[in-house]
C-alpha positions as CSV (number, residue, x, y, z in Angstrom):
1,M,76.1,-30.0,20.8
2,G,76.2,-28.2,17.9
3,R,74.0,-30.2,15.5
4,L,71.6,-29.8,18.9
5,L,71.8,-26.0,19.6
6,T,71.5,-24.6,15.9
7,A,67.8,-27.3,15.7
8,A,66.8,-25.8,18.8
9,V,66.9,-22.6,17.4
10,A,65.6,-22.9,13.7
11,L,62.2,-25.5,14.9
12,P,60.4,-22.1,16.7
13,F,61.3,-20.4,13.6
14,V,59.9,-22.5,11.2
15,V,57.0,-23.5,12.8
16,G,56.2,-19.8,13.8
17,L,56.7,-19.1,9.8
18,A,53.9,-21.8,9.2
19,A,52.1,-20.0,11.8
20,A,52.4,-16.4,10.1
21,D,49.1,-14.4,10.1
22,A,48.2,-12.4,7.1
23,A,46.8,-9.1,7.3
24,P,42.6,-9.3,7.3
25,P,41.3,-7.7,3.8
26,A,40.7,-4.2,3.7
27,R,39.1,-1.5,1.5
28,V,39.1,2.0,0.8
29,E,37.0,4.2,2.6
30,L,37.6,7.5,1.7
31,T,40.8,9.1,-0.2
32,F,42.3,12.1,1.9
33,A,41.6,15.1,-1.0
34,D,43.1,17.8,1.1
35,P,46.2,19.1,0.2
36,A,47.3,19.7,3.9
37,I,46.3,16.7,5.2
38,V,50.2,15.0,4.6
39,E,50.6,13.6,7.9
40,S,47.6,12.1,9.2
41,S,47.8,11.7,13.1
42,G,45.4,10.5,15.0
43,L,41.9,9.4,13.8
44,V,38.1,10.1,14.9
45,A,35.0,8.2,13.2
46,R,31.7,10.0,14.3
47,D,28.5,10.8,12.0
48,G,29.3,10.3,9.2
49,L,32.4,12.2,9.1
50,V,36.6,11.4,10.4
51,V,38.1,13.6,12.2
52,T,41.9,13.9,12.0
53,V,45.0,16.2,13.0
54,N,49.4,16.7,11.7
55,D,51.9,15.6,13.4
56,S,54.4,17.5,14.8
57,G,55.2,21.1,12.4
58,D,51.0,21.7,11.6
59,T,49.6,25.1,13.5
60,G,47.1,24.0,15.9
61,R,43.5,22.6,13.7
62,V,42.1,19.7,13.4
63,F,40.9,18.3,10.2
64,T,36.6,17.1,9.6
65,V,36.6,15.3,6.7
66,D,33.0,13.9,4.8
67,R,33.7,10.0,5.1
68,G,31.6,9.9,2.1
69,T,33.9,11.9,-0.9
70,G,37.1,12.3,1.3
71,E,36.8,16.1,0.9
72,T,37.3,18.8,4.2
73,V,34.4,20.1,5.4
74,G,35.7,22.6,8.3
75,V,38.9,23.6,9.8
76,T,38.8,23.6,14.0
77,T,42.1,25.8,14.4
78,W,42.7,26.2,18.4
79,S,46.6,27.4,19.5
80,D,49.4,28.9,17.5
81,D,52.0,26.1,17.9
82,P,52.0,23.5,19.5
83,E,54.9,21.3,20.8
84,D,54.4,17.9,18.7
85,V,50.9,16.8,18.4
86,E,50.0,13.1,17.7
87,A,46.3,12.2,18.9
88,V,42.0,12.5,18.9
89,A,39.6,11.0,20.8
90,P,36.2,11.0,20.7
91,A,34.7,13.3,23.8
92,G,32.1,11.0,24.0
93,D,28.4,11.5,24.9
94,R,29.2,14.1,27.2
95,F,30.8,16.2,25.1
96,P,29.1,15.7,21.5
97,G,30.5,17.4,18.9
98,Q,34.2,17.7,20.3
99,V,37.1,15.3,20.2
100,W,40.6,15.7,22.9
101,V,43.9,17.1,21.2
102,A,46.9,15.5,22.5
103,D,49.7,17.6,22.4
104,T,51.3,14.6,23.8
105,G,54.4,13.9,21.6
106,D,58.1,14.0,23.3
107,N,60.4,12.2,20.5
108,L,63.3,13.1,22.8
109,E,61.6,12.5,26.9
110,Q,62.1,15.3,27.5
111,R,58.8,17.0,28.0
112,D,57.9,17.8,31.8
113,T,54.8,18.4,31.0
114,V,52.1,17.1,28.0
115,S,48.6,17.9,27.4
116,V,45.2,17.3,26.0
117,T,42.9,19.8,25.2
118,R,39.1,19.5,24.5
119,V,37.7,21.4,21.0
120,P,34.7,21.4,19.0
121,V,34.6,19.9,15.1
122,G,32.4,19.2,12.6
123,R,31.2,21.5,9.4
124,G,31.8,24.4,8.9
125,D,35.4,26.8,10.0
126,R,35.7,27.6,13.7
127,D,38.5,29.9,15.9
128,V,38.2,28.5,19.5
129,R,42.0,29.7,20.3
130,G,41.5,31.7,23.8
131,E,38.0,30.0,24.2
132,V,39.1,26.1,25.3
133,T,41.0,24.8,28.4
134,T,44.5,23.0,27.9
135,Y,45.2,20.7,30.3
136,E,48.8,19.8,31.7
137,L,48.9,15.5,32.3
138,V,52.1,14.5,33.8
139,Y,53.7,11.1,33.7
140,P,53.6,8.7,36.8
141,D,57.8,8.1,35.8
142,G,59.4,10.8,33.9
143,P,58.6,12.1,30.6
144,A,57.9,9.6,27.6
145,D,57.4,9.9,24.2
146,A,53.1,8.8,23.7
147,E,51.8,8.9,20.4
148,T,48.0,7.2,21.8
149,L,45.0,8.9,23.2
150,L,42.2,6.8,24.1
151,V,38.8,8.1,26.3
152,Q,37.0,4.5,28.3
153,P,33.0,5.5,26.8
154,S,31.5,4.9,30.0
155,S,33.4,7.1,32.5
156,G,35.5,9.9,29.2
157,R,38.3,8.9,31.4
158,L,41.4,9.0,29.3
159,V,44.1,7.2,29.0
160,V,47.4,7.2,27.3
161,V,49.6,4.6,25.7
162,T,53.4,5.3,25.6
163,K,55.7,4.2,22.2
164,G,58.3,2.2,24.5
165,V,60.5,0.2,22.4
166,F,60.5,-2.6,23.9
167,G,56.3,-1.9,25.5
168,G,53.9,0.8,26.5
169,D,53.1,1.9,29.3
170,V,49.0,2.1,29.7
171,L,48.2,5.6,32.1
172,L,45.1,6.4,33.0
173,A,43.9,10.6,33.4
174,P,42.2,12.1,37.0
175,A,38.2,11.3,36.8
176,R,38.4,15.7,36.7
177,L,40.9,17.1,35.4
178,D,42.3,20.7,37.0
179,P,42.6,23.2,34.8
180,D,45.4,25.4,36.7
181,R,47.7,22.5,38.3
182,P,49.7,19.5,36.3
183,N,47.2,15.8,36.6
184,R,49.4,13.5,37.5
185,M,48.9,9.9,35.2
186,R,48.6,6.5,37.2
187,L,49.9,3.5,35.8
188,I,47.7,0.9,35.2
189,G,48.9,-1.5,33.6
190,S,51.3,-2.6,30.0
191,A,50.3,-2.7,26.3
192,R,52.1,-3.8,22.7
193,A,55.5,-1.5,21.1
194,I,55.4,1.5,19.3
195,A,51.8,2.2,19.5
196,T,50.9,4.9,17.7
197,D,47.2,5.0,18.2
198,G,44.3,3.1,19.7
199,S,40.4,3.6,20.0
200,F,37.6,2.1,22.5
201,W,34.5,-0.3,21.0
202,P,31.7,2.5,22.0
203,D,30.7,-0.3,24.7
204,G,33.9,0.3,26.2
205,R,34.7,-3.6,26.8
206,H,37.5,-3.5,24.7
207,L,39.9,-1.5,23.4
208,I,42.6,-1.5,20.4
209,V,45.9,-0.1,20.6
210,R,48.0,0.3,16.6
211,G,51.3,0.6,15.2
212,Y,52.9,0.8,12.0
213,S,52.1,-2.8,11.0
214,S,50.1,-4.3,13.4
215,A,47.2,-4.2,15.7
216,T,46.5,-5.8,19.2
217,V,43.3,-5.8,20.8
218,Y,42.7,-6.1,25.2
219,T,39.9,-6.2,27.4
220,W,39.2,-3.2,30.1
221,P,39.9,-2.9,32.4
222,A,41.2,-5.7,33.3
223,L,43.7,-5.4,29.6
224,A,44.4,-9.1,28.9
225,Q,45.2,-9.6,25.2
226,V,42.3,-11.1,22.6
227,A,44.3,-11.0,20.3
228,R,47.2,-9.4,18.0
229,F,46.7,-9.5,13.9
230,T,48.4,-8.0,11.0
231,L,47.2,-4.4,9.1
232,P,47.1,-3.9,5.2
233,E,50.3,-2.3,4.5
234,Q,51.1,1.3,4.9
235,Q,52.9,3.9,4.6
236,Q,53.1,5.1,7.7
237,G,50.8,4.2,10.1
238,E,49.4,6.0,13.0
239,G,46.2,6.9,13.9
240,I,42.5,4.1,14.0
241,A,39.9,4.8,15.3
242,V,36.3,2.5,15.7
243,D,33.1,4.0,15.0
244,E,29.5,3.9,16.6
245,D,29.0,0.6,14.7
246,G,32.3,-0.6,15.3
247,V,34.0,-0.5,12.1
248,V,37.4,-0.2,12.3
249,L,39.0,2.2,10.2
250,I,43.3,2.9,9.6
251,S,44.7,6.2,8.4
252,S,48.3,7.2,7.8
253,E,50.6,9.7,7.3
254,G,51.6,10.9,3.8
255,A,49.7,13.3,1.4
256,R,46.3,12.2,-0.5
257,S,46.5,9.0,1.5
258,D,44.1,6.0,1.9
259,V,41.6,5.2,4.4
260,L,41.4,1.6,4.6
261,R,38.4,-0.9,6.0
262,V,39.6,-3.2,7.3
263,R,38.0,-6.6,8.2
264,L,38.6,-8.8,11.7
265,P,39.7,-11.9,12.2
266,R,36.7,-13.9,13.7
267,V,38.4,-14.2,16.9
268,V,38.5,-10.4,17.4
269,A,35.2,-10.3,16.0
270,R,33.7,-12.9,18.9
271,A,35.1,-10.9,21.0
272,V,34.2,-7.6,20.9
273,R,30.4,-8.8,19.5
274,P,28.5,-7.1,22.1
275,A,27.8,-8.8,25.8
276,P,24.4,-9.7,25.9
277,P,21.5,-8.0,27.7
278,T,21.7,-8.6,31.7
279,S,18.2,-10.3,31.7
280,T,19.4,-13.3,30.0
281,P,19.9,-16.0,32.0
282,T,22.8,-17.8,30.1
283,S,25.5,-16.2,27.5
284,S,26.8,-16.9,24.8
285,P,30.5,-18.6,24.5
286,S,31.4,-16.8,21.2
287,S,30.7,-13.5,22.9
288,A,33.8,-13.8,25.5
289,P,31.8,-11.2,28.2
290,S,35.3,-9.1,30.0
291,S,34.9,-7.0,32.8
292,T,34.1,-3.7,31.9
293,T,33.8,-0.1,34.1
294,D,30.3,0.6,32.7
295,P,28.1,-2.9,32.0
296,G,24.7,-0.1,30.9
297,S,27.3,1.9,28.7
298,R,25.4,2.1,24.7
299,Q,26.2,-1.2,22.9
300,A,27.6,-2.2,19.4
301,R,26.9,-3.6,16.5
302,P,28.9,-6.6,15.2
303,P,31.3,-4.9,12.8
304,S,30.1,-5.8,9.0
305,G,31.9,-8.0,7.3
306,S,32.5,-9.9,11.1
307,S,30.7,-13.7,9.7
308,S,32.1,-17.3,10.3
309,S,32.8,-17.0,6.2
310,S,34.9,-14.5,6.1
311,S,37.7,-14.2,4.2
312,G,40.1,-12.6,7.1
313,D,39.7,-15.5,9.6
314,R,42.4,-17.2,11.8
315,P,44.0,-19.7,9.9
316,V,43.8,-23.2,11.4
317,W,46.0,-25.1,9.0
318,P,48.7,-22.9,10.1
319,W,49.7,-24.4,12.8
320,A,48.6,-27.8,12.0
321,V,51.8,-27.2,9.5
322,G,54.0,-26.0,12.1
323,G,52.6,-29.6,14.5
324,A,53.7,-31.3,11.6
325,V,57.1,-30.1,10.5
326,G,57.7,-30.0,14.3
327,L,57.1,-33.7,14.5
328,V,58.8,-34.4,11.7
329,A,62.0,-32.5,12.8
330,L,62.0,-34.1,16.6
331,G,61.6,-37.1,14.3
332,L,64.8,-36.8,12.0
333,L,66.8,-35.4,14.7
334,G,66.5,-38.1,17.4
335,R,68.1,-40.5,14.7
336,W,70.9,-38.6,13.5
337,L,71.8,-37.9,17.6
338,R,71.2,-41.7,17.5
339,P,74.7,-43.5,19.2
340,R,76.0,-45.8,16.4
341,G,77.6,-49.4,17.8
């Protein structure tokens, strides 16, 4: 029995090791040149610019950075002393040139409410203290820590993912936020553990949620997992953005840190490819359409580098090797345990 138990424990490990994914290829898109950006937490990519905020401990300010040079081209000051800012998300077509800032960090899970504020960003410095509205949010089951804020493009609804050790809750904010009283969020599903940021694709059919070393793609609104893949190594990855063209960028804490452009594995690139027009009688099997809250939403172009020859494709050979190893191990185990006369 001891031999059998050892083999049963070791075999899945060997197969799993053989099937492990390598990180997809990536290149440096830009490097934050501003020495004030030391704890980038959260990322938005729009109109040739990227937007980020520092983690807890900074004043209430948002940095707008030129995507081509890495230089800060605008700083928006919106608050004197927020509690624990952790994320930013694009405010959508209804509010061009604005982002939602999430003051949702709560490592000790003691805050009765957390908050979000929609602020203008772009080139040029501005001070909007006293001009913006902050909305209080309440979790359905008591305090939680969250570093991930997303905005569903077609509806404009805010989505929060908590940073649970064994898995995160996906929470939907009310369609209309009340500035005068707490807005209770609704639990709609679950997501990966240790979520540090997330973003929707422009057509709203899929979202991606990252942790420190990997990312997971889900359908919307079903929240069915499409794939999970390893991310390029970073110091402390807490930012991810999908731009208007479906390109994925990731960022990290640290002074003068790099923002990386990630080539998606083939299975992900196929899944997030825009759905065919509704007038088309049949759909391509490779488009993998999923349910959406707004079938007529603006479509994104496939990410660059998502062709079938991509070196970031998920390999098939590890599964074959793993299966072969498993069969050989089982055969040897059977001979080893066969009664000897």
